[in-house]
PDB file as gemmi writes it, atoms N, CA and C in Angstrom:
CRYST1    1.000    1.000    1.000  90.00  90.00  90.00 P 1                      
ATOM      1  N   UNK A   1      -4.142 -24.457 -36.146  1.00  0.00           N  
ATOM      2  CA  UNK A   1      -5.049 -23.617 -35.396  1.00  0.00           C  
ATOM      3  C   UNK A   1      -4.521 -23.504 -33.967  1.00  0.00           C  
ATOM      4  N   UNK A   2      -4.473 -22.298 -33.454  1.00  0.00           N  
ATOM      5  CA  UNK A   2      -4.010 -22.074 -32.090  1.00  0.00           C  
ATOM      6  C   UNK A   2      -5.194 -21.663 -31.223  1.00  0.00           C  
ATOM      7  N   UNK A   3      -5.203 -22.216 -30.032  1.00  0.00           N  
ATOM      8  CA  UNK A   3      -6.227 -21.864 -29.068  1.00  0.00           C  
ATOM      9  C   UNK A   3      -5.621 -20.956 -28.020  1.00  0.00           C  
ATOM     10  N   UNK A   4      -6.385 -19.969 -27.604  1.00  0.00           N  
ATOM     11  CA  UNK A   4      -5.926 -19.070 -26.554  1.00  0.00           C  
ATOM     12  C   UNK A   4      -6.148 -19.747 -25.206  1.00  0.00           C  
ATOM     13  N   UNK A   5      -5.106 -19.907 -24.436  1.00  0.00           N  
ATOM     14  CA  UNK A   5      -5.194 -20.508 -23.109  1.00  0.00           C  
ATOM     15  C   UNK A   5      -4.781 -19.448 -22.100  1.00  0.00           C  
ATOM     16  N   UNK A   6      -5.757 -18.804 -21.431  1.00  0.00           N  
ATOM     17  CA  UNK A   6      -5.401 -17.724 -20.504  1.00  0.00           C  
ATOM     18  C   UNK A   6      -4.577 -18.236 -19.339  1.00  0.00           C  
ATOM     19  N   UNK A   7      -3.738 -17.371 -18.823  1.00  0.00           N  
ATOM     20  CA  UNK A   7      -2.925 -17.752 -17.671  1.00  0.00           C  
ATOM     21  C   UNK A   7      -3.828 -17.978 -16.467  1.00  0.00           C  
ATOM     22  N   UNK A   8      -3.292 -18.654 -15.465  1.00  0.00           N  
ATOM     23  CA  UNK A   8      -4.084 -18.973 -14.280  1.00  0.00           C  
ATOM     24  C   UNK A   8      -4.616 -17.716 -13.597  1.00  0.00           C  
ATOM     25  N   UNK A   9      -3.814 -16.672 -13.363  1.00  0.00           N  
ATOM     26  CA  UNK A   9      -4.397 -15.474 -12.742  1.00  0.00           C  
ATOM     27  C   UNK A   9      -5.526 -14.861 -13.573  1.00  0.00           C  
ATOM     28  N   UNK A  10      -5.396 -14.865 -14.886  1.00  0.00           N  
ATOM     29  CA  UNK A  10      -6.462 -14.321 -15.734  1.00  0.00           C  
ATOM     30  C   UNK A  10      -7.695 -15.204 -15.655  1.00  0.00           C  
ATOM     31  N   UNK A  11      -7.497 -16.513 -15.645  1.00  0.00           N  
ATOM     32  CA  UNK A  11      -8.611 -17.449 -15.549  1.00  0.00           C  
ATOM     33  C   UNK A  11      -9.362 -17.243 -14.241  1.00  0.00           C  
ATOM     34  N   UNK A  12      -8.599 -17.063 -13.136  1.00  0.00           N  
ATOM     35  CA  UNK A  12      -9.223 -16.821 -11.841  1.00  0.00           C  
ATOM     36  C   UNK A  12      -9.991 -15.508 -11.849  1.00  0.00           C  
ATOM     37  N   UNK A  13      -9.424 -14.477 -12.432  1.00  0.00           N  
ATOM     38  CA  UNK A  13     -10.083 -13.175 -12.473  1.00  0.00           C  
ATOM     39  C   UNK A  13     -11.375 -13.252 -13.294  1.00  0.00           C  
ATOM     40  N   UNK A  14     -11.323 -13.953 -14.423  1.00  0.00           N  
ATOM     41  CA  UNK A  14     -12.520 -14.099 -15.250  1.00  0.00           C  
ATOM     42  C   UNK A  14     -13.606 -14.867 -14.499  1.00  0.00           C  
ATOM     43  N   UNK A  15     -13.230 -15.972 -13.873  1.00  0.00           N  
ATOM     44  CA  UNK A  15     -14.198 -16.782 -13.129  1.00  0.00           C  
ATOM     45  C   UNK A  15     -14.770 -15.996 -11.959  1.00  0.00           C  
ATOM     46  N   UNK A  16     -13.919 -15.274 -11.264  1.00  0.00           N  
ATOM     47  CA  UNK A  16     -14.383 -14.493 -10.119  1.00  0.00           C  
ATOM     48  C   UNK A  16     -15.360 -13.410 -10.554  1.00  0.00           C  
ATOM     49  N   UNK A  17     -15.089 -12.765 -11.683  1.00  0.00           N  
ATOM     50  CA  UNK A  17     -15.991 -11.712 -12.149  1.00  0.00           C  
ATOM     51  C   UNK A  17     -17.347 -12.284 -12.570  1.00  0.00           C  
ATOM     52  N   UNK A  18     -17.366 -13.482 -13.117  1.00  0.00           N  
ATOM     53  CA  UNK A  18     -18.625 -14.123 -13.508  1.00  0.00           C  
ATOM     54  C   UNK A  18     -19.446 -14.471 -12.264  1.00  0.00           C  
ATOM     55  N   UNK A  19     -18.782 -14.960 -11.230  1.00  0.00           N  
ATOM     56  CA  UNK A  19     -19.477 -15.365 -10.010  1.00  0.00           C  
ATOM     57  C   UNK A  19     -19.945 -14.156  -9.205  1.00  0.00           C  
ATOM     58  N   UNK A  20     -19.100 -13.154  -9.067  1.00  0.00           N  
ATOM     59  CA  UNK A  20     -19.437 -12.032  -8.194  1.00  0.00           C  
ATOM     60  C   UNK A  20     -20.317 -10.984  -8.856  1.00  0.00           C  
ATOM     61  N   UNK A  21     -20.319 -10.925 -10.187  1.00  0.00           N  
ATOM     62  CA  UNK A  21     -21.113  -9.920 -10.880  1.00  0.00           C  
ATOM     63  C   UNK A  21     -21.808 -10.553 -12.083  1.00  0.00           C  
ATOM     64  N   UNK A  22     -22.800 -11.420 -11.826  1.00  0.00           N  
ATOM     65  CA  UNK A  22     -23.456 -12.099 -12.946  1.00  0.00           C  
ATOM     66  C   UNK A  22     -24.231 -11.126 -13.824  1.00  0.00           C  
ATOM     67  N   UNK A  23     -24.159 -11.355 -15.092  1.00  0.00           N  
ATOM     68  CA  UNK A  23     -24.849 -10.542 -16.097  1.00  0.00           C  
ATOM     69  C   UNK A  23     -25.992 -11.362 -16.689  1.00  0.00           C  
ATOM     70  N   UNK A  24     -26.973 -10.714 -17.294  1.00  0.00           N  
ATOM     71  CA  UNK A  24     -28.081 -11.466 -17.899  1.00  0.00           C  
ATOM     72  C   UNK A  24     -27.630 -12.449 -18.984  1.00  0.00           C  
ATOM     73  N   UNK A  25     -26.526 -12.155 -19.663  1.00  0.00           N  
ATOM     74  CA  UNK A  25     -26.066 -13.062 -20.712  1.00  0.00           C  
ATOM     75  C   UNK A  25     -25.183 -14.198 -20.182  1.00  0.00           C  
ATOM     76  N   UNK A  26     -24.921 -14.243 -18.864  1.00  0.00           N  
ATOM     77  CA  UNK A  26     -24.184 -15.358 -18.272  1.00  0.00           C  
ATOM     78  C   UNK A  26     -25.162 -16.503 -18.032  1.00  0.00           C  
ATOM     79  N   UNK A  27     -24.929 -17.589 -18.700  1.00  0.00           N  
ATOM     80  CA  UNK A  27     -25.812 -18.743 -18.553  1.00  0.00           C  
ATOM     81  C   UNK A  27     -25.498 -19.486 -17.267  1.00  0.00           C  
ATOM     82  N   UNK A  28     -26.421 -20.348 -16.858  1.00  0.00           N  
ATOM     83  CA  UNK A  28     -26.207 -21.171 -15.672  1.00  0.00           C  
ATOM     84  C   UNK A  28     -24.990 -22.071 -15.876  1.00  0.00           C  
ATOM     85  N   UNK A  29     -24.795 -22.543 -17.086  1.00  0.00           N  
ATOM     86  CA  UNK A  29     -23.652 -23.400 -17.390  1.00  0.00           C  
ATOM     87  C   UNK A  29     -22.336 -22.642 -17.240  1.00  0.00           C  
ATOM     88  N   UNK A  30     -22.318 -21.396 -17.689  1.00  0.00           N  
ATOM     89  CA  UNK A  30     -21.109 -20.581 -17.565  1.00  0.00           C  
ATOM     90  C   UNK A  30     -20.788 -20.326 -16.097  1.00  0.00           C  
ATOM     91  N   UNK A  31     -21.818 -20.020 -15.302  1.00  0.00           N  
ATOM     92  CA  UNK A  31     -21.600 -19.792 -13.870  1.00  0.00           C  
ATOM     93  C   UNK A  31     -21.106 -21.056 -13.183  1.00  0.00           C  
ATOM     94  N   UNK A  32     -21.623 -22.210 -13.591  1.00  0.00           N  
ATOM     95  CA  UNK A  32     -21.172 -23.482 -13.022  1.00  0.00           C  
ATOM     96  C   UNK A  32     -19.706 -23.734 -13.367  1.00  0.00           C  
ATOM     97  N   UNK A  33     -19.313 -23.473 -14.600  1.00  0.00           N  
ATOM     98  CA  UNK A  33     -17.914 -23.656 -14.996  1.00  0.00           C  
ATOM     99  C   UNK A  33     -16.998 -22.692 -14.254  1.00  0.00           C  
ATOM    100  N   UNK A  34     -17.458 -21.464 -14.042  1.00  0.00           N  
ATOM    101  CA  UNK A  34     -16.656 -20.495 -13.294  1.00  0.00           C  
ATOM    102  C   UNK A  34     -16.477 -20.953 -11.856  1.00  0.00           C  
ATOM    103  N   UNK A  35     -17.540 -21.437 -11.252  1.00  0.00           N  
ATOM    104  CA  UNK A  35     -17.476 -21.940  -9.877  1.00  0.00           C  
ATOM    105  C   UNK A  35     -16.513 -23.128  -9.782  1.00  0.00           C  
ATOM    106  N   UNK A  36     -16.612 -24.061 -10.725  1.00  0.00           N  
ATOM    107  CA  UNK A  36     -15.728 -25.230 -10.727  1.00  0.00           C  
ATOM    108  C   UNK A  36     -14.276 -24.808 -10.950  1.00  0.00           C  
ATOM    109  N   UNK A  37     -14.044 -23.799 -11.775  1.00  0.00           N  
ATOM    110  CA  UNK A  37     -12.692 -23.298 -12.017  1.00  0.00           C  
ATOM    111  C   UNK A  37     -12.084 -22.744 -10.742  1.00  0.00           C  
ATOM    112  N   UNK A  38     -12.860 -21.956 -10.002  1.00  0.00           N  
ATOM    113  CA  UNK A  38     -12.342 -21.398  -8.751  1.00  0.00           C  
ATOM    114  C   UNK A  38     -12.053 -22.488  -7.730  1.00  0.00           C  
ATOM    115  N   UNK A  39     -12.910 -23.490  -7.650  1.00  0.00           N  
ATOM    116  CA  UNK A  39     -12.663 -24.594  -6.721  1.00  0.00           C  
ATOM    117  C   UNK A  39     -11.396 -25.352  -7.113  1.00  0.00           C  
ATOM    118  N   UNK A  40     -11.220 -25.609  -8.401  1.00  0.00           N  
ATOM    119  CA  UNK A  40     -10.043 -26.350  -8.868  1.00  0.00           C  
ATOM    120  C   UNK A  40      -8.763 -25.565  -8.606  1.00  0.00           C  
ATOM    121  N   UNK A  41      -8.807 -24.257  -8.796  1.00  0.00           N  
ATOM    122  CA  UNK A  41      -7.617 -23.437  -8.555  1.00  0.00           C  
ATOM    123  C   UNK A  41      -7.228 -23.445  -7.079  1.00  0.00           C  
ATOM    124  N   UNK A  42      -8.190 -23.673  -6.214  1.00  0.00           N  
ATOM    125  CA  UNK A  42      -7.914 -23.750  -4.773  1.00  0.00           C  
ATOM    126  C   UNK A  42      -7.519 -25.154  -4.341  1.00  0.00           C  
ATOM    127  N   UNK A  43      -7.529 -26.087  -5.273  1.00  0.00           N  
ATOM    128  CA  UNK A  43      -7.157 -27.460  -4.950  1.00  0.00           C  
ATOM    129  C   UNK A  43      -8.312 -28.277  -4.405  1.00  0.00           C  
ATOM    130  N   UNK A  44      -9.514 -27.742  -4.491  1.00  0.00           N  
ATOM    131  CA  UNK A  44     -10.689 -28.460  -4.029  1.00  0.00           C  
ATOM    132  C   UNK A  44     -11.251 -29.303  -5.164  1.00  0.00           C  
ATOM    133  N   UNK A  45     -11.995 -30.322  -4.807  1.00  0.00           N  
ATOM    134  CA  UNK A  45     -12.553 -31.203  -5.828  1.00  0.00           C  
ATOM    135  C   UNK A  45     -14.021 -30.863  -6.071  1.00  0.00           C  
ATOM    136  N   UNK A  46     -14.472 -31.210  -7.244  1.00  0.00           N  
ATOM    137  CA  UNK A  46     -15.865 -31.049  -7.621  1.00  0.00           C  
ATOM    138  C   UNK A  46     -16.411 -32.436  -7.890  1.00  0.00           C  
ATOM    139  N   UNK A  47     -17.453 -32.800  -7.179  1.00  0.00           N  
ATOM    140  CA  UNK A  47     -18.061 -34.121  -7.350  1.00  0.00           C  
ATOM    141  C   UNK A  47     -18.972 -34.091  -8.572  1.00  0.00           C  
ATOM    142  N   UNK A  48     -18.510 -34.685  -9.657  1.00  0.00           N  
ATOM    143  CA  UNK A  48     -19.276 -34.639 -10.893  1.00  0.00           C  
ATOM    144  C   UNK A  48     -20.580 -35.406 -10.782  1.00  0.00           C  
ATOM    145  N   UNK A  49     -20.603 -36.448  -9.979  1.00  0.00           N  
ATOM    146  CA  UNK A  49     -21.835 -37.221  -9.823  1.00  0.00           C  
ATOM    147  C   UNK A  49     -22.933 -36.351  -9.214  1.00  0.00           C  
ATOM    148  N   UNK A  50     -22.579 -35.505  -8.243  1.00  0.00           N  
ATOM    149  CA  UNK A  50     -23.569 -34.617  -7.645  1.00  0.00           C  
ATOM    150  C   UNK A  50     -24.037 -33.571  -8.648  1.00  0.00           C  
ATOM    151  N   UNK A  51     -23.138 -33.101  -9.503  1.00  0.00           N  
ATOM    152  CA  UNK A  51     -23.526 -32.129 -10.511  1.00  0.00           C  
ATOM    153  C   UNK A  51     -24.481 -32.747 -11.530  1.00  0.00           C  
ATOM    154  N   UNK A  52     -24.245 -34.004 -11.857  1.00  0.00           N  
ATOM    155  CA  UNK A  52     -25.091 -34.672 -12.838  1.00  0.00           C  
ATOM    156  C   UNK A  52     -26.494 -34.906 -12.302  1.00  0.00           C  
ATOM    157  N   UNK A  53     -26.645 -35.059 -10.985  1.00  0.00           N  
ATOM    158  CA  UNK A  53     -27.959 -35.331 -10.423  1.00  0.00           C  
ATOM    159  C   UNK A  53     -28.746 -34.060 -10.123  1.00  0.00           C  
ATOM    160  N   UNK A  54     -28.101 -32.883 -10.285  1.00  0.00           N  
ATOM    161  CA  UNK A  54     -28.820 -31.627 -10.088  1.00  0.00           C  
ATOM    162  C   UNK A  54     -29.903 -31.505 -11.150  1.00  0.00           C  
ATOM    163  N   UNK A  55     -31.062 -30.973 -10.764  1.00  0.00           N  
ATOM    164  CA  UNK A  55     -32.099 -30.788 -11.784  1.00  0.00           C  
ATOM    165  C   UNK A  55     -31.638 -29.774 -12.832  1.00  0.00           C  
ATOM    166  N   UNK A  56     -31.943 -30.069 -14.058  1.00  0.00           N  
ATOM    167  CA  UNK A  56     -31.547 -29.185 -15.153  1.00  0.00           C  
ATOM    168  C   UNK A  56     -32.551 -28.041 -15.220  1.00  0.00           C  
ATOM    169  N   UNK A  57     -32.019 -26.838 -15.183  1.00  0.00           N  
ATOM    170  CA  UNK A  57     -32.860 -25.650 -15.289  1.00  0.00           C  
ATOM    171  C   UNK A  57     -32.514 -24.930 -16.580  1.00  0.00           C  
ATOM    172  N   UNK A  58     -33.494 -24.317 -17.142  1.00  0.00           N  
ATOM    173  CA  UNK A  58     -33.252 -23.550 -18.364  1.00  0.00           C  
ATOM    174  C   UNK A  58     -32.308 -22.399 -18.052  1.00  0.00           C  
ATOM    175  N   UNK A  59     -31.381 -22.125 -18.952  1.00  0.00           N  
ATOM    176  CA  UNK A  59     -30.448 -21.034 -18.767  1.00  0.00           C  
ATOM    177  C   UNK A  59     -31.158 -19.690 -18.824  1.00  0.00           C  
ATOM    178  N   UNK A  60     -32.144 -19.584 -19.652  1.00  0.00           N  
ATOM    179  CA  UNK A  60     -32.864 -18.321 -19.814  1.00  0.00           C  
ATOM    180  C   UNK A  60     -34.349 -18.603 -19.916  1.00  0.00           C  
ATOM    181  N   UNK A  61     -35.111 -17.668 -19.449  1.00  0.00           N  
ATOM    182  CA  UNK A  61     -36.553 -17.793 -19.580  1.00  0.00           C  
ATOM    183  C   UNK A  61     -36.995 -17.164 -20.897  1.00  0.00           C  
ATOM    184  N   UNK A  62     -37.915 -17.804 -21.540  1.00  0.00           N  
ATOM    185  CA  UNK A  62     -38.432 -17.287 -22.796  1.00  0.00           C  
ATOM    186  C   UNK A  62     -39.831 -16.757 -22.530  1.00  0.00           C  
ATOM    187  N   UNK A  63     -40.051 -15.512 -22.870  1.00  0.00           N  
ATOM    188  CA  UNK A  63     -41.379 -14.893 -22.622  1.00  0.00           C  
ATOM    189  C   UNK A  63     -42.279 -15.056 -23.805  1.00  0.00           C  
TER     190      UNK A  63                                                      
END                                                                             
């Protein structure tokens, strides 16, 4: 089985599009991963302990 591993420029473009133009089907988790991807590509660190202590919010509201 082969997994598709996008190149770094494509990964940055995908993450940037998720952050700058969020869609209703983009979950909070997806936006968080996109944000962490952009930080990592810039050489910045993400403090996982702070992320773990964030209150968990539902990705979508159910009416």
